[in-house]
C-alpha positions as CSV (number, residue, x, y, z in Angstrom):
1,A,-7.0,-1.0,23.8
2,G,-7.9,-3.7,21.4
3,N,-7.4,-5.2,17.9
4,Y,-8.3,-3.1,14.9
5,L,-8.8,-3.7,11.2
6,I,-7.3,-0.8,9.3
7,I,-8.0,-0.4,5.5
8,W,-6.7,2.5,3.4
9,S,-6.8,3.5,-0.3
10,L,-5.5,6.6,-2.1
11,L,-4.9,7.8,-5.6
12,A,-1.4,9.2,-5.6
13,Q,0.3,11.2,-8.3
14,P,4.1,11.4,-8.0
15,Q,6.0,14.4,-9.5
16,T,8.3,11.9,-11.2
17,G,8.0,8.4,-12.6
18,T,8.8,6.3,-9.5
19,D,7.7,3.6,-7.1
20,V,5.0,5.0,-4.7
21,V,5.3,3.5,-1.2
22,V,3.3,4.4,1.8
23,T,3.5,2.9,5.3
24,L,1.0,2.8,8.1
25,E,2.9,3.7,11.3
26,T,2.7,5.5,14.6
27,A,2.6,9.3,14.4
28,A,6.1,9.3,16.1
29,G,7.4,7.0,13.4
30,D,8.7,4.4,16.0
31,A,6.6,1.5,14.7
32,Q,5.6,0.4,11.2
33,Y,2.6,-1.8,10.9
34,A,2.2,-2.3,7.1
35,Q,3.4,-1.1,3.7
36,S,1.8,-0.8,0.3
37,G,2.8,0.6,-3.0
38,D,2.7,0.7,-6.8
39,T,5.0,1.6,-9.7
40,V,4.2,4.8,-11.7
41,A,5.8,5.1,-15.2
42,A,5.7,8.8,-15.6
43,A,5.1,12.1,-13.7
44,G,1.4,12.8,-13.5
45,D,0.3,9.2,-13.8
46,T,-1.9,8.0,-11.0
47,A,-1.2,5.0,-8.8
48,L,-4.0,3.3,-6.7
49,I,-2.4,2.4,-3.4
50,V,-4.4,0.1,-1.1
51,G,-3.6,-1.8,2.0
52,S,-5.0,-3.4,5.1
53,T,-3.8,-4.9,8.3
54,V,-5.0,-5.9,11.8
55,V,-3.0,-4.3,14.6
56,Q,-3.2,-4.2,18.4
57,L,-3.5,-0.6,19.6
58,Q,-3.5,1.1,23.0
59,A,-6.1,3.8,23.8
60,G,-5.1,7.1,22.3
61,A,-2.8,5.6,19.7
62,Q,-2.2,7.9,16.8
63,L,-1.5,6.5,13.3
64,V,-0.4,8.1,10.0
65,L,0.1,7.0,6.4
66,R,3.6,8.2,5.5
67,N,5.1,8.7,2.1
68,H,8.3,6.6,1.8
69,S,8.7,7.0,-1.9
70,G,11.7,9.2,-1.9
71,A,9.8,11.8,-4.0
72,A,6.9,14.1,-3.4
73,I,3.4,12.8,-4.2
74,S,0.0,14.5,-4.5
75,L,-3.4,13.1,-3.8
76,A,-5.6,13.1,-6.9
77,A,-8.7,15.3,-6.6
78,A,-12.0,13.4,-6.4
79,Q,-14.0,13.8,-9.6
80,G,-17.0,16.0,-9.3
81,A,-16.1,17.2,-5.8
82,S,-15.0,20.5,-4.4
83,A,-11.4,21.7,-4.5
84,N,-10.7,20.3,-1.0
85,S,-11.9,16.7,-1.7
86,F,-9.4,14.0,-2.5
87,S,-9.6,10.4,-3.6
88,A,-8.5,8.7,-0.4
89,S,-10.1,6.7,2.4
90,F,-9.0,5.5,5.8
91,T,-11.2,3.1,7.8
92,I,-10.6,1.7,11.3
93,A,-12.9,-0.9,12.8
94,R,-12.4,-2.7,16.2
95,V,-12.2,-6.4,15.8
96,L,-13.9,-8.3,18.7
């Protein structure tokens, strides 16, 4: 248990022009800790979504970034990387 700094970023490509919204929440979806997003004008455009928060978590806590855009999104492939590499990061550090 303890306090954790959580930082995320991803390049999202929605299938339609829309607002892209992701939330950091528990895997069960019963608690939301933060929300971040961007507006994308057209399908295929890329949105850079970044966010950070400090949360108190219990041992064994499971977190997810969940798409709340109302439309499907894809993660942009990382340039110069293999087919299974995407432009996203998720960092968790304990704050003492």
